[in-house]
C-alpha atoms as one frame of an Amber mdcrd trajectory, in Angstrom:
protein
  60.880  51.419 -65.729  61.895  47.853 -66.373  63.960  47.820 -63.189  60.994
  48.948 -61.130  58.733  46.167 -62.489  61.448  43.573 -61.944  61.888  44.716
 -58.341  58.130  44.601 -57.681  57.900  41.084 -59.029  60.786  39.916 -56.883
  59.146  41.347 -53.754  55.867  39.644 -54.534  57.542  36.287 -55.164  59.418
  36.508 -51.874  56.197  37.182 -49.979  54.481  34.194 -51.580  57.363  31.903
 -50.620  57.268  33.102 -47.043  53.572  32.472 -46.828  53.931  28.904 -48.079
  56.694  28.147 -45.547  54.628  29.453 -42.696  51.661  27.241 -43.682  53.776
  24.072 -43.867  55.352  24.603 -40.462  51.943  24.968 -38.710  50.689  21.501
 -39.762  50.677  19.050 -36.877  53.358  16.394 -36.968  52.266  12.796 -36.758
  54.182  10.063 -34.993  55.243   7.206 -37.166  52.547   4.587 -37.657  49.936
   6.128 -35.325  47.197   8.677 -35.045  47.484  11.634 -32.773  46.538  10.848
 -29.104  42.993  11.728 -28.209  42.490  14.459 -25.690  39.364  12.797 -24.177
  39.794  11.987 -20.495  40.266   8.276 -19.794  37.409   6.593 -17.879  38.241
   4.003 -15.268  36.580   0.598 -15.667  33.767  -0.075 -13.198  34.796  -2.370
 -10.370  33.940  -6.034 -10.882  30.588  -6.709  -9.311  30.878  -9.479  -6.737
  28.007 -11.273  -5.003  26.220  -8.952  -2.667  26.107 -10.468   0.774  23.483
  -9.168   3.150  24.090  -9.553   6.845  22.700 -12.813   8.200  19.160 -12.247
   9.344  18.236 -13.382  12.842  15.428 -15.971  12.624  12.171 -14.784  14.044
  11.042 -17.077  16.817   7.298 -17.077  17.081   6.042 -17.213  20.585   4.507
 -20.576  21.430   1.094 -20.207  22.990   1.082 -21.476  26.518  -0.419 -24.873
  26.973  -3.644 -25.049  28.848  -2.894 -25.328  32.500  -4.043 -28.435  34.233
  -7.041 -27.481  36.318  -5.904 -26.882  39.827  -6.949 -29.630  42.176  -8.927
 -28.627  45.193  -6.570 -30.480  47.475  -9.578 -32.262  49.000  -9.130 -35.994
  49.588 -11.331 -38.678  48.062 -13.981 -39.894  50.484 -12.743 -43.078  52.146
 -15.029 -46.002  52.867 -14.194 -45.740  56.569 -15.728 -42.249  56.671 -18.879
 -43.072  54.675 -22.258 -44.529  55.546 -24.325 -46.249  52.809 -28.114 -46.478
  52.588 -31.016 -46.754  50.156 -33.525 -43.943  49.776 -37.207 -44.115  48.886
 -38.007 -46.596  46.086 -39.691 -45.603  42.856 -40.445 -47.486  39.648 -42.851
 -49.669  37.698 -42.872 -52.182  34.835 -40.575 -54.642  36.546 -37.755 -52.258
  37.619 -37.548 -50.507  40.985 -35.217 -47.503  41.357 -33.525 -46.419  44.583
 -31.207 -43.566  45.417 -28.026 -45.249  46.681 -26.831 -42.697  49.218 -23.328
 -42.199  50.633 -23.052 -39.816  53.569 -19.823 -38.261  54.807 -19.623 -39.054
  58.506 -15.982 -37.995  58.833 -14.846 -34.705  60.409 -13.495 -33.146  57.192
 -14.461 -32.445  53.585 -13.995 -35.090  50.893 -14.969 -35.747  47.267 -16.818
 -38.464  45.369 -16.805 -38.921  41.593 -18.019 -41.715  39.342 -19.725 -45.052
  39.836 -19.897 -47.299  42.867 -19.392 -51.019  42.514 -22.583 -52.747  43.603
 -23.845 -56.347  43.838 -26.292 -58.490  45.770 -25.001 -60.611  48.638 -26.544
 -63.692  50.180 -26.057 -65.874  53.241 -24.508 -65.011  56.548 -21.014 -64.607
  55.103 -21.934 -61.950  52.544 -21.244 -64.083  49.478 -21.844 -62.268  46.192
 -25.039 -63.259  44.429 -25.071 -63.218  40.637 -23.572 -60.556  38.369 -22.449
 -57.132  39.596 -24.405 -54.038  38.610 -24.068 -52.703  35.045 -23.065 -49.063
  34.662 -25.406 -46.724  32.819 -23.673 -43.832  31.066 -24.218 -40.369  32.481
 -22.439 -37.221  33.703 -19.959 -37.885  36.505 -19.295 -34.595  38.307 -16.965
 -34.203  41.250 -19.189 -33.990  44.326 -17.661 -32.311  47.353 -19.085 -33.440
  50.678 -18.707 -31.547  53.895 -19.259 -33.341  57.172 -22.779 -34.790  57.223
 -23.451 -34.156  53.503 -24.520 -36.847  51.023 -24.262 -37.858  47.366 -26.528
 -40.311  45.606 -26.444 -42.599  42.575 -29.554 -44.149  41.023 -29.706 -47.905
  41.504 -32.102 -49.951  39.404 -33.214 -53.444  40.511 -34.921 -55.509  37.840
 -37.434 -58.095  39.047 -35.689 -61.463  39.010 -38.846 -63.235  37.849 -38.520
 -61.483  34.474 -35.703 -63.890  33.542 -36.615 -67.541  32.863 -33.016 -68.734
  33.409 -32.447 -66.578  36.492 -32.127 -69.244  39.195 -33.926 -67.040  41.712
 -32.090 -66.790  45.039 -32.953 -64.649  48.083 -30.674 -61.643  48.601 -29.814
 -60.424  52.106 -28.379 -57.069  51.104 -26.110 -55.052  48.820 -22.317 -54.785
  48.807 -21.182 -51.293  47.767 -17.667 -50.140  46.830 -17.441 -46.329  46.880
 -15.505 -44.832  43.915 -11.717 -45.170  44.234 -12.017 -47.528  47.237 -11.309
 -51.216  47.748 -13.106 -51.504  51.109 -16.814 -52.328  50.801 -19.878 -51.053
  52.632 -23.041 -53.143  53.218 -26.685 -52.169  53.005 -29.254 -54.597  54.444
 -31.931 -55.163  51.821 -34.229 -58.136  51.359 -34.876 -58.920  47.704 -34.576
 -61.606  45.041 -31.493 -62.000  42.894 -30.350 -64.368  40.159 -27.647 -66.928
  40.864 -27.013 -67.140  37.087 -24.116 -64.693  36.542 -25.075 -64.188  32.881
 -28.226 -62.384  34.051 -27.837 -58.743  35.140 -30.548 -57.488  37.477 -28.766
 -54.369  38.831 -27.977 -51.084  37.056 -26.127 -48.087  38.509 -25.547 -44.472
  37.466 -22.790 -42.043  38.587 -22.997 -40.082  41.817 -24.503 -36.627  41.898
 -25.291 -34.178  44.662 -28.285 -35.236  46.743
């Protein structure tokens, strides 16, 4: 009886010892001075962000509006004095000023143009000496007037009565000297009148040419 109990106790003690040994051997071993390596996957560091360069943009060139074209010229020549005839039309006026249409007629074979003011003055004597001051221009529209052969343009000429000026130095006038626009050769219109020898007195006024 005692032998059986002793044997049972020995078997039990042996089993307990075996169990303890098995538990100790299953514990993970640690490396000296460190913790066990983590099993988490390593993440790579994001690449260093450098300055983002966008491709160079091509500058937008705005279209420049076209400049206004210079009006095309007609190609018609200016009327030359040699191809013009000058005359005075029917007079009209009161209160000391008489107005005349100063008419230039194209007597040349072709078409020509007139634009602007004529130069005009009284002349006296047999040599056509200028008498007094030249005509004063009066502002007004100055269209280009195209004259075919035989056609005319006119400008209004005003002649103030010389007796209206006390310092006039009244002198008889034999006619008018007329320079067509853009010409240096003069035309003459016979016209008996009175002018002022005093060049500070203006007795003639002239407006631009227009179609007759």
